C-alpha positions in Angstrom: 173.1 64.8 -196.4 176.5 63.4 -197.1 177.7 59.8 -198.0 181.2 58.5 -197.8 182.2 54.9 -198.5 185.8 54.0 -199.0 185.2 52.3 -202.4 183.3 55.1 -204.1 183.4 59.0 -204.3 181.8 61.0 -201.7 178.2 62.0 -202.5 176.2 65.0 -201.2 172.5 65.9 -201.6 170.9 69.3 -200.5 167.3 69.4 -199.7 164.9 72.4 -199.3 161.5 72.4 -197.6 159.2 75.4 -197.2 156.3 74.1 -195.1 153.8 76.7 -196.5 154.8 76.1 -200.1 156.0 72.5 -200.6 154.2 69.3 -200.3 157.5 67.5 -199.5 161.2 68.3 -199.4 162.9 68.6 -202.7 166.4 68.1 -204.0 168.0 71.4 -204.8 171.6 70.1 -205.4 173.5 66.9 -205.7 177.0 65.8 -206.6 179.8 63.4 -206.1 183.5 63.8 -205.6 184.6 67.4 -205.9 181.1 68.7 -206.4 180.0 66.9 -203.2 182.9 68.7 -201.5 181.7 72.1 -202.8 178.1 71.4 -201.7 179.3 70.6 -198.2 181.6 73.5 -198.0 178.8 75.9 -199.2 176.4 74.5 -196.6 179.1 75.0 -193.8 179.6 78.6 -195.1 176.0 79.3 -194.7 175.5 77.4 -191.4 173.3 74.8 -192.9 173.1 71.6 -190.9 174.9 68.6 -192.5 173.8 65.1 -191.6 175.9 62.1 -192.6 173.5 59.3 -193.7 175.1 57.2 -196.3 172.1 55.0 -197.0 169.6 57.9 -197.2 172.1 59.9 -199.4 172.3 57.0 -201.8 168.5 56.9 -202.2 168.2 60.8 -202.5 171.1 60.8 -205.0 168.9 58.8 -207.4 166.4 61.7 -207.6 166.5 64.5 -210.1 167.2 68.1 -209.1 163.9 69.9 -208.3 162.1 66.7 -207.7 160.3 66.1 -204.4 161.3 63.1 -202.2 159.2 60.0 -202.5 156.8 59.0 -199.8 159.0 56.0 -198.7 161.7 58.6 -197.6 159.3 60.9 -195.7 160.0 59.3 -192.3 163.8 59.3 -192.6 163.9 62.9 -193.8 161.2 64.1 -191.3 163.4 62.8 -188.4 166.3 64.9 -189.7 164.2 68.0 -190.3 162.6 67.7 -186.8 166.1 67.6 -185.3 167.1 70.7 -187.2 164.0 72.6 -186.1 164.7 71.7 -182.5 168.3 72.9 -182.8 167.2 76.3 -184.3 164.9 76.8 -181.2 167.9 76.5 -178.8 
C-alpha cells in the first residue's frame, strides 16, 4: 500500500499473507521517502499489486516489521486481498 500527501513524505507498506501458515497478514517492509520509492519499484518489478490507500497505509505504517495486522484492519485489508485474488484468476 502506498500513501502520498503533499505535506509529508510518501510512505509504503508491504504485506504478506500465506493462508495456510499465517493467522493474519503481516508487515514485511515499510518505508518513507526514498525507501518508499524503492519498495514500490521493487513491487512493480515483481508484478506485485500496489494499492494507494493513504489512510490504511498510515495505520499500517505504525506497525513493526514482521508484526501481524491488528483485527481492526482485517476488513480493509481483506477487501484488497480479495480484489487481488480475483485479478489473479483472470
